[in-house]
FIKEMI-671604 format. One record per residue: residue in three letters; x negated, y, z of N, C-alpha, C in turn. Coordinates in steps of 0.001 Angstrom, whole numbers, plus 500000, padded with zeros to 6 digits. Layout:
BEGIN
ALAXYZXYZXYZ;...
***
This chain:
BEGIN
UNK595302151508693364596767151615693264597216152892693939;UNK598109153608693343598553154866693894599340154660695169;UNK599235155666696061600003155608697295601495155597696959;UNK602257154880697765603696154839697565604160153764696617;UNK603221153017696036603604151921695139604342150848695924;UNK605295150200695275606032149113695916605134147887696013;UNK604908147359697212604030146193697348604605144974696632;UNK603721144183696053604163142928695460604421141901696556;UNK603719142066697685603895141189698848603896142056700094;UNK604910141882700954605034142702702160605351141788703345;UNK604401141668704269604527140768705424604689141602706683;UNK605676141263707499605941142025708729606144141071709908;UNK605390141288710971605609140597712244605544139091712176;UNK604635138539711390604550137092711220603976136427712468;UNK604689135408712962604233134644714125604313133153713813;UNK603213132452714037603174131012713811602586130314715030;UNK603278129280715484602874128532716677602725127060716299;UNK601719126398716874601564124957716723601942124277718037;UNK602840123315717966603233122561719153602321121339719273;UNK601591121249720371600663120142720597600968119479721937;UNK600330118346722183600517117665723460600036118507724625;UNK599055119341724377598525120189725440599246121505725596;UNK600309121713724825601052122967724891601060123669723546;UNK601555124878723526601667125631722289600396126420722000;UNK600019126447720729598893127254720267599460128372719407;UNK599253129609719850599790130774719146598763131236718118;UNK598831130637716924597781130819715925597876132136715161;UNK599099132638714971599314133902714257600252134751715099;UNK599804135955715435600536136780716400600874138156715823;UNK602105138279715330602643139559714833601750140186713760;UNK601402139400712765600565139897711676601430140621710645;UNK601004141829710277601692142616709249600660143138708248;UNK600985143032706972600132143601705933600918143648704639;UNK600384144352703659601012144389702343599942144231701276;UNK600390143920700069599499143757698931600112144487697752;UNK599374145455697226599865146239696099599598145527694768;UNK600377145827693735600116145230692417598693145531691951;UNK598002144512691489596659144688690963595563144854691990;UNK595914144781693272594941145018694343594290143718694798;UNK593032143819695242592382142683695889592182143013697360;UNK592879142270698215592794142432699662591865141368700218;UNK590798141781700872589907140849701530590344140609702952;UNK590405139332703370590773138974704737589569138288705361;UNK589003138901706404587758138398706981587923138100708463;UNK587021137274708983587019136904710392586349135556710558;UNK586006135229711796585382133944712100586348132788711851;UNK585814131590711823586660130394711788587561130399713019;UNK588835130098712823589779130102713932590439131438714182;UNK590156132434713352590743133760713569592170133864713052;UNK592618132874712275593993132873711795594156133231710334;UNK593060133377709606593134133814708202593929132834707341;UNK593472131586707317594106130590706453595510130243706927;UNK595695130114708239597024129773708767598035130853708410;UNK597614132113708460598502133209708076598982133040706644;UNK598038132809705734598408132726704315599201131466704004;UNK598874130358704664599630129134704434601037129236705025;UNK601184130034706083602516130244706668603448130944705694;UNK602893131798704855603714132605703957604524131759702989;UNK603913130671702521604542129913701435604820128463701812;UNK604951128215703117605416126909703574604447125774703350;UNK603149126025703465602159124979703257601734124285704548;UNK602258124726705683601914124090706949602917122984707276;UNK602457121839707750603382120766708124604200121150709357;UNK605494120894709292606377121230710409607223120013710790;UNK607050119459712031606022119837712990604629119409712539;UNK603588119958713220603592120740714461603755122246714273;UNK603625122752713027603677124203712843605106124710712924;UNK605254125910713475606564126539713609606395128024713339;UNK606879128486712170606842129918711860608040130561712548;UNK607778131254713651608857131656714560609463133015714260;UNK608728133889713615609253135240713413608571135874712224;UNK609197136940711728608604137726710673609414137707709388;UNK608997138538708452609552138552707098608389138536706114;UNK608593137867704997607589137804703929608323138113702631;UNK608282139369702213609045139812701057608206139710699783;UNK608741138981698810608109138824697504609199138921696449;UNK609105139916695608610126140090694576611521140296695128;UNK611614140979696258612915141266696850613521140119697637;UNK612796139014697814613309137860698561612400137566699740;UNK612984137129700848612236136767702039611875135283701955;UNK610586134999701796610154133614701629610471132765702853;UNK610496133372704034610733132606705261612173132134705379;UNK613050132696704575614456132294704614614808131323703489;UNK613813130963702699614071130069701574614109128614702009;UNK614821127806701240614813126364701457613490125786700972;UNK613210124550701361611975123895700940611912123778699415;UNK613049123500698779613074123384697315612777124716696647;UNK613350125789697171613096127115696603611630127510696782;UNK611066127170697927609660127488698159608758126733697194;UNK609114125511696871608335124747695892608343125438694532;UNK609458126079694205609530126813692947608676128082692994;UNK608563128690694183607739129895694326606265129551694203;UNK605864128470694871604462128053694804604107127656693375;UNK603078128241692877602671127974691498603280128963690534;UNK604600129184690615605250130102689685605012131556690070;UNK605162131879691351605016133260691809603748133484692629;UNK603313132447693326602112132546694167601193131378693829;UNK599985131687693376598979130665693132598048130557694321;UNK597594129343694623596750129128695809595521128340695387;UNK594336128898695663593075128203695404592511127774696753;UNK592364126474696951591924125967698246590405125984698365;UNK589955125772699600588557125936699939587657124895699291;UNK588087123646699272587204122566698850587675121952697538;UNK586998122258696422587423121696695138587208120192695055;UNK586370119650695964586093118216695915587322117390696311;UNK588141117924697199589283117161697707590635117718697259;UNK590649118870696605591911119506696235592507118941694953;UNK591674118311694125592170117711692893592437116218693111;UNK593469115699692465593803114285692581592840113465691721;UNK592084112561692332591048111841691572591579110853690539;UNK592859110472690621593374109434689723594108110000688505;UNK594239111331688424594867111966687267593845112816686531;UNK593988112899685213593086113741684441593309115210684809;UNK592292115994684536592395117430684764593538118019683935;UNK593680117532682713594759118022681859596126117794682458;UNK596366116610683006597662116319683634597936117249684810;UNK596898117555685571597083118385686765597329119852686424;UNK596801120309685300597102121670684857598476121723684193;UNK598821120668683475600090120650682744601305120536683661;UNK601140119906684822602283119671685715603042120952686067;UNK602360122030686570603133123243686875603687123927685627;UNK603025123775684493603524124374683263604840123737682840;UNK604935122425683002606168121715682650607256121989683681;UNK606867121989684980607859122165686049608403123589686106;UNK607493124568686094607902125952686343608173126753685076;UNK607459126437683996607578127235682773608489126589681734;UNK608873125331681958609783124658681044609151124265679719;UNK607820124153679679607152123771678434607279122271678209;UNK607283121871676940607223120440676662605762119994676743;UNK605530118699676588604185118164676806603162118770675850;UNK603528118908674580602595119464673596602277120921673900;UNK603303121703674215603085123112674565602216123244675804;UNK602490122389676792601715122440678027600259122067677779;UNK600037121134676881598671120711676561597889121853675910;UNK598530122563674998597879123709674348597561124792675359;UNK598548125081676243598333126128677264597263125703678261;UNK597207124428678614596192123936679551594792124124678985;UNK594635123852677693593328124065677056592964125545677057;UNK593952126407676828593702127852676869593236128283678262;UNK593849127707679287593496128058680664592081127595681009;UNK591716126396680585590357125920680829589346126823680138;UNK589657127240678916588768128154678204588692129499678927;UNK589833129950679461589881131230680168588951131247681369;UNK588852130121682074588004130076683266586580129612682946;UNK586253129569681654584865129370681278584390127942681152;UNK585301127004680921584896125607680724584772125340679224;UNK583577124987678755583376124774677320584071123509676819;UNK584342123509675515584993122365674866586273121999675611;UNK587099123026675855588240122907676772589226121815676366;UNK589567121733675083590580120766674654590146119335674940;UNK588869119046674729588361117693674985588290117405676478;UNK587976118422677280587814118205678725589133117962679440;UNK590253118200678774591553117900679382591678116415679717;UNK590944115577679008591037114132679233590082113655680322;UNK589283114564680869588307114193681893588968114109683261;UNK588344113332684142588799113211685530587943114125686415;UNK588455114493687591587711115423688447586265115014688728;UNK586002113701688900584645113273689231583668113519688086;UNK584186113814686900583332114081685753582946115558685635;UNK583381116360686607583036117782686644582120118055687836;UNK581283119063687706580478119528688843581369120273689832;UNK580826120582691021581606121301692018582090122650691516;UNK581212123385690834581612124689690307582679124575689241;UNK582553123560688388583560123354687352584889122924687948;UNK584848122123689016586101121729689682586807122959690259;UNK586024123883690809586648125095691341587253125925690219;UNK586621125937689062587200126631687911588519125972687494;UNK588569124649687568589821123943687264590904124342688257;UNK590537124429689554591507124845690576592046126244690282;UNK591175127135689842591607128493689495592533128443688285;UNK592220127597687301593089127459686126594483126988686524;UNK594551126016687442595853125523687911596620126639688613;UNK595916127410689456596568128495690192597090129580689253;UNK596414129773688114596805130818687172597819130339686137;UNK598117129058686124598867128448685024600174129174684712;UNK600908129585685726602241130159685507602259131678685656;UNK601089132302685496600977133761685612601605134277686912;UNK601116133833688068601728134223689340601542135711689630;UNK602443136253690447602317137644690874601177137819691858;UNK600922136774692660599910136837693714599036135594693633;UNK597726135790693737596788134681693837596138134737695212;UNK596244133645695978595602133549697286594419132605697154;UNK593228133104697437592004132309697338591438132111698738;UNK591477130866699210591061130553700577589612130069700591;UNK588697131000700794587261130706700823586858129787699671;UNK587144130186698432586954129268697305585501129007696937;UNK584557129753697511583148129537697166582345128907698298;UNK582995128596699425582272128112700603581518126814700339;UNK582120125894699597581520124573699391580527124542698224;UNK580255125713697628579413125763696443578057126386696764;UNK577056126051695962575745126661696204575756128119695743;UNK574720128864696118574719130316695952574869130724694490;UNK574184130037693594574257130386692175575668130204691638;UNK576312129090691994577670128831691523578655129793692179;UNK578420130140693450579254131145694108579282132429693303;UNK578115132885692872578023134128692106578797134019690796;UNK578736132852690162579470132655688912580978132714689130;UNK581456132105690218582894132115690519583365133536690827;UNK582556134294691566582917135680691875583009136520690606;UNK582069136339689708582113137069688438583330136654687622;UNK583668135369687675584852134883686972586105135561687501;UNK586239135642688825587424136252689427587507137732689068;UNK586378138430689097586377139841688691586863139991687258;UNK586385139122686390586754139181684983588233138869684794;UNK588721137832685470590129137459685345591045138545685896;UNK590635139152686980591445140219687564591570141391686589;UNK590463141715685931590485142807684961591374142464683767;UNK591307141209683305592095140793682148593573140659682467;UNK593892140093683645595275139726683953595981140717684871;UNK595218141528685613595823142545686479596599141989687652;UNK596240140787688105596992140172689194596568140730690556;UNK597433140567691551597104140913692927596499139689693606;UNK595441139909694385594691138792694956594481139004696451;UNK594663137932697220594225137882698615593022136947698659;UNK591889137464699115590653136681699138590245136470700593;UNK590343135228701064590025134885702441588558134463702521;UNK587821135016703473586413134656703597585888135048704978;UNK584746134445705341584023134897706531582821135734706127;UNK582649135947704823581453136584704277581750138029703880;UNK581308138969704709581544140378704409580771140839703185;UNK579667140158702877578914140505701684579717140280700418;UNK580495139194700391581368138915699251582436139995699133;UNK583045140332700270584125141316700282583642142674699777;UNK582429143053700136581895144353699725581859144489698216;UNK581680143364697514581528143426696074582806143294695280;UNK583907142831695904585102142555695097586379143211695615;UNK586447143586696893587724143999697488588010145488697310;UNK589303145821697306589748147211697386589990147607698839;UNK590521146658699592590893146919700979590552145687701794;UNK590267145876703087589839144774703944590720144708705180;UNK591117143480705548591859143238706782591013142311707648;UNK590646142782708832589817142002709752590725141335710774;UNK590576140004710912591406139259711860590556138666712969;UNK591159138614714158590517137976715305591612137498716249;UNK591504136268716733592471135751717680593893135722717150;UNK594044135482715846595376135422715262596031136764715046;UNK595246137852715116595793139193714967594964140009713985;UNK595569141061713442594834142033712637594259143069713598;UNK592928143184713636592306144123714558591839145393713857;UNK591662145336712539591296146536711787591656146328710325;UNK592031147423709666592374147387708251591990148728707645;UNK591311148678706476590837149926705865590423149675704419;UNK590354150742703598589712150596702288588283150104702477;UNK587785149327701529586524148617701734585362149567702032;UNK585244150660701302584126151578701550584238152232702918;UNK585462152568703304585687153174704613585316152213705734;UNK585666150951705566585372149969706615583867149810706805;UNK583124149734705724581682149555705845580986150819706339;UNK581510151983705961580878153244706353581259153673707765;UNK582471153294708191582983153808709460583786152750710209;UNK583184151610710548583916150570711293584303151079712673;UNK585524150744713112586021151272714373586167150213715460;UNK586563149009715118586761147987716141585413147376716528;UNK585163147131717812583894146507718216583624145181717515;UNK584672144425717201584473143158716497583983143402715074;UNK584586144362714380584136144692713024582682145143713039;UNK582342145986713993580956146461714108580005145296714339;UNK580423144361715184579577143205715467579410142331714228;UNK580502142145713469580413141362712238579438141991711256;UNK579509143295711104578632143972710159577157143854710559;UNK576902143788711852575515143676712314574940142277712107;UNK575816141302711814575322139948711572574904139733710120;UNK575150140734709259574789140599707847573292140846707692;UNK572552139945707048571114140172706834570870141430706006;UNK569794142150706323569447143356705593568898143004704223;UNK569252143817703234568737143624701886567529144520701605;UNK567071145276702624565956146202702433564612145546702649;UNK564647144314703175563381143634703442562828143915704821;UNK563494144764705593563009145086706938563241143908707872;UNK562262143600708690562363142483709627561923142916711029;UNK562349144115711395561927144650712686562662144000713844;UNK563847143487713590564641142913714682565230141585714234;UNK565559140731715216566217139470714908567645139726714433;UNK568133138820713609569513138910713166570440138804714369;UNK571386139733714498572243139763715673573342138704715587;UNK573791138246716734574886137294716835575945137867717767;UNK577159137342717652578246137736718558578285136701719669;UNK577899137093720855577851136165721985579257135698722350;UNK579337134489722922580613133958723386581344133167722325;UNK582563132770722659583376131916721795584716132587721493;UNK585332132245720350586675132762720063587657132350721153;UNK588733133102721323589679132829722414590484131566722194;UNK590931130964723295591870129846723244593277130445723182;UNK594001130166722120595285130824721870596440130001722429;UNK596379129751723728597351128861724356598645129546724780;UNK598695130856724649599911131565725023600054132824724206;UNK601235133444724285601439134717723593600459135740724146;UNK599827136545723288598787137470723759599323138547724689;UNK598666138689725836599031139738726805597846140652727103;UNK596728140430726424595528141239726606594779141264725284;UNK593750142082725201592951142145723981592236140812723773;UNK592376140166722613591757138857722414590228138905722373;UNK589653140079722120588201140192721988587522140636723289;UNK588294140846724344587762141480725546586579140735726166;UNK586613139398726146585562138628726803584212138740726091;UNK584222139145724831582992139237724048582618140680723731;UNK583382141625724248583245143029723864582410143811724882;UNK581430144541724398580571145356725271581290146594725778;UNK582421146938725171583135148171725534584409147908726327;UNK584695146665726668585938146339727361586025147037728712;UNK587241147491729051587485148093730366588824147577730888;UNK589285148111732002590406147520732736591655147326731880;UNK591990148297731048593214148210730257593184147023729290;UNK591989146692728807591851145580727855592280144246728465;UNK592196144131729796592535142892730491594032142684730672;UNK594812143750730536596236143655730882597176144055729749;UNK596625144551728640597500145023727562596864144724726204;UNK597630144087725347597169143814723989597340145081723151;UNK596269145623722574596391146898721850597185146763720559;UNK597939147798720239598655147867718977597794148584717944;UNK598066148286716678597340148978715614597754150447715573;UNK596745151311715488596976152751715406596202153315714222;UNK596840154213713480596162154874712372595162155879712924;UNK593976155950712310592969156892712780592664157975711744;UNK593391157966710640593120158947709587594351159758709212;UNK595379159738710080596569160544709834597584159903708908;UNK597260158723708349598202158033707474598951156961708262;UNK600007156427707662600786155406708342599954154135708506;UNK600270153363709542599587152092709760599763151201708530;UNK598658150677708038598685149836706848598407150583705562;UNK598462151910705601598267152703704388596856153256704255;UNK596194153445705385594846153988705361593916153154706219;UNK593362153778707262592452153093708167593136152987709528;UNK593346151784710008593956151599711320593193150546712104;UNK593343150596713433592585149710714305593412149405715547;UNK593243148190716092593914147792717329592855147677718420;UNK592615148777719141591546148796720141591776149913721146;UNK591817149558722442591970150567723488590751151473723562;UNK589564150891723403588331151698723511588284152758722405;UNK588644152360721191588648153330720089589652154437720348;UNK590829154068720867591898155054721084591573156003722236;UNK590987155467723331590830156267724546589446156895724722;UNK588414156196724246587053156655724542586335157169723303;UNK586311156367722251585544156737721065586054158011720428;UNK587375158234720516587963159424719896588408160465720919;UNK587938160315722135588334161274723184587705162641722923;
***
């Protein structure tokens, strides 16, 4: 996408807190990012880094209470989603933003046919009658590679394999031609062969439909093959963001570097053990006042203990437009 394009999705200063008996959990802390038309943004990080909570916060999928989206703007089509009513958000979900959940085994309703579940958003959001919706549902099943699509509309979820159920979930998400598709680790519950098939399907659909996609994963290997740009999250924050090739060739944040070292080599070399990131993710019990990665970072120094770093561009472009990183060590030592 050319520089200066108007983002289809523009998120600024998003903050989400969970109120619990033990106090507040600051799960998302001032997250900002954008998504250009036709772009695939990869969002990576360990479990608990805030990836899924960030995306679910955007479109009102978190239960409130305990979740509380306290600050930020989420601009889609000139409207701020955070200022919408619950009814308006329901109209956005499915019509403007499609969401593919992690586990296809539990995301489909077992008591309704697959056809009914695909037809529901078509009737609600697109205004189709039952016959029109049935024809479009069969087209969608065929689009995602399910054979004998018209007949399979009468099948129930338990009559599909895990990979086929995930294809059905993608068909539902695509039903109303959304501007944005958010895929939350959609291949995690599938075996390696089926994962590869789903990835190829998404590449093909993206080429055919030209949609913008946010792909959430902990697998940098997946991101390397499909993403245009990568956003690395840790401790509920964005710690690095860059075009995919730039991130792999020139990682700047110690966490990103550590993640890349955990990827098994494809060269067959076995000279060293696979590296791990020592320690545990931070407990997000308060608003961040220090670097969230400091306890696990080999480069941490005094400033990291008392000040949470802001994202800084390292390639002369504006933050969010090129390569940026939130790290005191990168700012003060690595580039000194």
